[in-house]
Every structure is written in C-alpha cells, then in structure tokens.
N, C-alpha and C positions, 0 to 999 in steps of 0.2 A: 503493499499499499504505500509506504513511504518512498520507495524507489520510482513508482508511478508520479507521485507529487512533484518529487525532485525532478524527474525527466521533464514533467509538464511544465514547470517553472523555467528550466533551462531553455525548453524549445522556444518559448515564448519573451525570453529576457536575454538569453546567452550570458547571464551574469557569471556563472562558473567558468566559462572560457575566458571572460574578461579578467576575473581575478587571477586565474592561472596564468594567463599571459603576462599581467602587471608583476606577479610575484618572480616570475622568471626573469623578465626583461630588466627589473630594477636591480642595478648591480651594486654591490657593497665592497668597499676596499678590504682586501685580506688583512690589511694591517690594524683593523679595527680590534678595540680590546672590549672588556666588560662594561667599560664606562659609557661606551656608546648605547648600552641598553638601559640606562637609567632614564631616559625620556619616556620609554613604554611602560617602565615600572611606576613613574609618577602617574602616568594616565590610568593604569591599573588601579593605583592608590585612590585616585579620585573616583573611579567607578564603584569601588568598595564604599568609599565615604557617602556616595550618592545613594546606593542601596540601603545601606544601614541606617543613613539619615532617613530615608522614606518609612523605614520599620519604626524608628524612634518617634516619628511624627504621628503615628497612630495613637500613641499613649501620652506623648508629651503635650502640656497645656501652657500656652505662652501668656500666662497671667501671674503677677507678682505674690498673688495669694495662693497659687496652686503649683507653681513651676518646681519648686523644691520638692513638694510631696510627690509629684508625678515622676521625678527623676528617681526618688527612692522607691516608688512602686515598680518602676522598671528594673532597678537593681536587685529588688527583693521579692516581688511578687509575680510579675510578668513571666511566663516560662520562657527561659533562654533570653530574657531582657538583659541580664547583666552581661552576657557574651557579646550581644549586638553593640551595647554603649561601650565595652571595652575595646572592641575592635574599632569602634568609631573614635574613640580617644586616642589609642596607641597609633593607628594609621595616620592620623592627623599630624602628630609630631614625626613619624617617619617619612611622611610626604615631604615635610620642610626639609628634612636632612637629605632626601634624595634629590630635590631640586637644587639644593645649595651644592651638593656634590656634583651634581650635572654640570652647573654653571662654572665651578671650579676647574673641572676637568677639561670643559671646553676651553676655558681660558689658558690653561697651560698647554693644551695641544693647539692653540692657535687657530680654533675653529670659528672664531668669530670675524675673522678679517673677511675682506672682500671676497665673493659676492654674499656673504651671509650676514650682513650687519643687521638687516631686518629679523633674521631668524633670532639673533641674540636679543635684539629689542623686544621681541614677542615673548621669548622665554623669561626676561627680566620682569616684564609686566605680569606674567603668570605667577612669578614668586610674589610678587606684590598682592595679587588677587587672593592667593592662598594664605598669606599673612592676614589679610583682610577677613578672610573666611575664619581663621582662628581667632581673631579678635572679636568678631561678632558672635561667634559661637561660645567663647568663653564666658559671656554674661548668661547664656540662656539657663544653666543649672540654678541660678539664683543662690549661691552659697556665698559664704563670708569672703572666700578668696576671690570669687569671680566678681561680686559687687565692689569690693575695695580695689582690685587690680583695674578693672574698668573704670572707676572713679580716678585713678591715677593716669590712665591712658587718655580719657576724655578731658582731662585737666591740661594736657599738654599744649594744646592749641593757644590756650591763654596766653602764652608767652609773646604772642604776636599782637603788636597794638591794633586798635580799631576793628579788625576782623576777628581777631582771636576769640573773643567772648562770644561773638556771633556764631562761630563754628562750633564752640563747645556746646552751646546752648541748642544748636540744631541737632547735634548728636544726641544729646540728651534729653531733648525736648522740654528743658527747663533749666533751672539751675542746679539741681541735684539729679543724681541717678533715681529713676523711679519705675513704676510700672510703664509708664510711656516709653522709656527707654529700652525696657526690654522687649516691648512690641516693635520699636524700630529695628533694634538689633536683629530680632527674629525676621522680619521682614526682609532685611539686607541679607541675611545668611540664606534663607531658602528661596527668594524670589528674585533680588537683584543680582546676586554674584554668580549664581550658576549659568545663566545666560551668557554673562560677561565671560566668564571661564571658557564655556564651550565656544565661543567666539574667538577668543585669543588662541585656544588650543587647535581649532580647525585652522587659522592662519598659520600656525607654527608648524602643523604637520604638512600643509600644503607647501610651505616653503622649503621644508626639508625633503619632501617627495620631489618637488619641481628642481630643486637645486642639487640635491644629493647630498650623501655624507661627504665630509672631509677627511683626508687622511690625516694622521697624526703629524704634526709638524717635524718631529725628530726622526720620522721613518724614511726609509730609502725611496718610497713612491712618492713622496712629497717634492723630491728633487725634480722628478719628471712633470710636474704640474705646469701648465702654460699660464701665463697672466689672464685674467678674466676681463676681457675689454666689452665683450658683448655677449648676451645669452647664447647658450649652446647646450646640446643634449650632454647630460652627464656622461663622462667616460673615465675610467681608471685603467691604468696600464696592468695592474695587477689586482683582479676582482674576482667575486663569485656572485651567483644568484642570491638574491634576499632570501627566497624559499629554496631549499629547507635550512641551509647553514646558519644563517643568521637568526632564524625564526627559533632554531633549537637552542641557540645561545640566550636568546630573550626568554624563552620558557624556562630555562635552567635559572636565570637570574630572578625571574618572577617566583619560581618555586622557593627559592631562598629567601626572598622577601617575605612571603607568607609564614616560612618557617620561623624567621625572626619575630614576626608579629605574634603568633601564638606561643613562641618561646616567652616573650616579654609578658603576656597575658597569663601564662601558666605559673611563672616562676618570679616575676617582679610585677605583681598586679598594683601595687601601691605608688610604682614610680612616678606614675603622671597623675595620682590622686591622693594629694597630702591630706592631712587631718582637716585643714581649713575647708576643703572642699566637700566635706560631709557634714558642715554646720550651716543651718540656714542663714540668709543675709540678714544683717542687724544694721541698719543706718545709723543707729545710736551708739554702737559699740565698735571702735576702730581696733583692728587687731594690732598686736605688738609689732610683729614681723610679716608685712605682706610683700609679696614680690609678684612680678609677672612670670608668664611662662618663659621657659629657658631661651626660646627664640628671640624674646625681647630683652633679654638680661643686659647684653653688650649695650645697646643704646641707652637702657635704664641706668646702667652703672656709669656710663659717660656723662649723662645728665646729672648724676650725683657728685661727679669730680668737676664740672664746670660751673663755678658761681652764677654765671649770667645764663639763665635759662633760654633767653631769646638767641643768643649765641650758640648755645648748645644744639638746639633744635635745628637752627638755620644750618649749621655745619653738617647735621646729618642729612637733611634735604639735599645739600650740595652732594654729598657722597653719593646718596641715591641716584641723582641725576647724571653724575660721573659713570657709576655703573651702568645706567641704562644706555647711555650714548658713548661709551667707551670705544667701540669699533670705529666710530666717527671721528674720534680725537686720535686714535692710534693708526696713522696712515703709513708707516712703515711698511715696506714690503716683507721683511724678515719675519716668518711666522714661529720660528723655533725660539722659545723663550730662554732655552739654554745659551743661546748666541747672544743674548740681551741681559747682560748681568745687572743693569740698572733697573730694568723693568721687574726681573726676578727678584732682586733684593726688595723693591718696594711691595711687591706682592706678598713676599713671605713676611715682611715686617707687619702689613696690615693684617694678614691672616694671623698670625701671633697675637697681635693686639686684641682682635676680636676674640679669640680663645681665652686670652687672659682676662678680658673684662667679662666674659661671660662666667668663668669660674670665679672670678672675684665677686660678681654680683650674686652668685650662688651662695657663697659661704660668708659674706659680709652681712 
C-alpha cells in the first residue's frame, strides 16, 4: 500500500528524483571536518525546541498567577512532562554552544571571506535571535531567578539617555516586571521569534547551498581556489557527493549531540535548574545572589567592572556590530589565520577574555 502511494506521488511530482539528483550533484570538499556539521546540529536543536515547546504549550499558562504552578505541574504531574521540559532547557543551552562553536570554527577556517560574507551575517543574526529566544523564555517559569534576572536585563537600556527609559518600559509594559511583561515575553517567544528564525535559517541554508561549503584555509585544496570575481557553479578539485558521505558524518554528530543531551538530563539534571529556579517569583524579596544564564555572564561581568553603564553597554553593542560585519572589515585575501599572527593573537585574546569573564561572573 505504502509503495503504491509513494510511486503515485513520485509519478506526479518527481520529488524523489529531484532530491536524489541534488544530493549527488552537490559536492562537498574532502577536507571538511566535524565542525562543518555544526550548522545542521543547530537546526536539529531548533526542531527539538519547537516540538518540545509545542508540548509545553498544552499545559503552560502564561499568567503571573498560574505560570509557576503550571510549570510545577508539568514537572511533577503531567506524564513525562519533566522529560519534555528538561530536554527543552538543556537543548537551549547546547544550541547556544553549538552556534558559538560554529562561528568560532568558521572564523578560524576563514570561511567568512568573499563570497560568503552574507552567509556569516545571516549566521550572526541567527545567534542573536537564539539569545533573544533564551532571554524571552527565561521569564516564562515566573520563578525568583527568572523574575530578577529579567529585571536586570530589562534595566540595561536605561543607560541610554532619552530613549533608554522608553525601551525599558516598552519591554516591561510598565515601570516594573509584571504580568504584562510575562504576556509580552510569551508573545515574543512563541509568535514573533520563530518566523524570524525560520526566515534567517532559510536565507542561511540558501546561501550555503548556492555558494557551497568552503575548504579550510589551511588545507592543500584551499591553495587551488580561484579568486571569486563573479558567481559561478561551485567546484572543488578534491570533493565527494553530499550523499551519502557527508550525510553519514552529520548523522554521527547528531547522534553524539543527542547522547550529550540525555547524559546531562540523566546525570546532571540540576546543572541548568538552580534552587532559585524552583522558588515562585516574589517582587518584594530580592535574592542575595542573582545572576543571568551562563551565556550572558561575560557581558554581565563586564558591566560590573565598568563604572559607567552607558559606556559599558555601548562598547558591547559596538563589539556585536563588529562581529556581524567583520567579513566586510577584513578585506585581506589571506584566509589562513595561521599566517596572520596579529589577527590570531587578537582572536585568542578576545576568546580568553570572554572565557575569563564568564568564569569570573559564575564564581563572583
């Protein structure tokens, strides 16, 4: 029965032939390593977040009087609700790690250079959207930690004169975090960000497919690449078909990603759920030590070290803009970062500073 349906669809659409043709025609450089699979892992992570998020929506109540209780019901009463929520929490952090590793590896391999500037820009915007997902979803449990961490985050725009208070009030829906803020963040999390993410991921995948994967800058194949002066079909001197070779490599890495996810859920369940996350929000009781999630610890610690909050936030915004537009600033033809000691030194210094600030913010 299934074979008849499959054949009927194929006769009328030719979809199977098209997929097979594209899989075998699309060539991948043989020099590719496991870091080239991080993009598909990030996409799989988003799909997991979407599916688990849909299940959580069945029981979650986006109201300040019921949000915390609904989360507790999901964790303790709903069959396998704890598993769905734990997957949602763990994968959100792993997704940030995967995208960061993806950008770092692309930078090291020089894959952001011409003609892939727009691919890098789309990837950078995807990172920002994922961080917005994390920030907006952080308030939804309506716990002490989420309430006061969001208070700190929404207070940051007030460092800017004139428009700062307007932005902060727009995010909160008033002067303070309230049920209105919860409703706004819920709407941003489930209605505004998903289509934006899908638009950017569609653009990103289109560019990757259209332009093709780059070879690592320090490989032998990179020496044979011709300057890109006009669009041309992707060609590599040493390559193999995308299917099945690269698909098998992606499948292995996706399996490893799922293994790490369930390892953390099984053996380190409290890693991303501290004690303050299990206490209902109390606007009249400020916790002694409240901190944002790990991916916001570095900018948070930087603001603590810089006395002038306006200067600190402005500096961070400048760094974000430089990150997004870096391919347009770096116009040198040399892709191999090992042959550019100044750029390599600055990169390692900034990476070390980010790690130090993150650890410092965690233990301080």
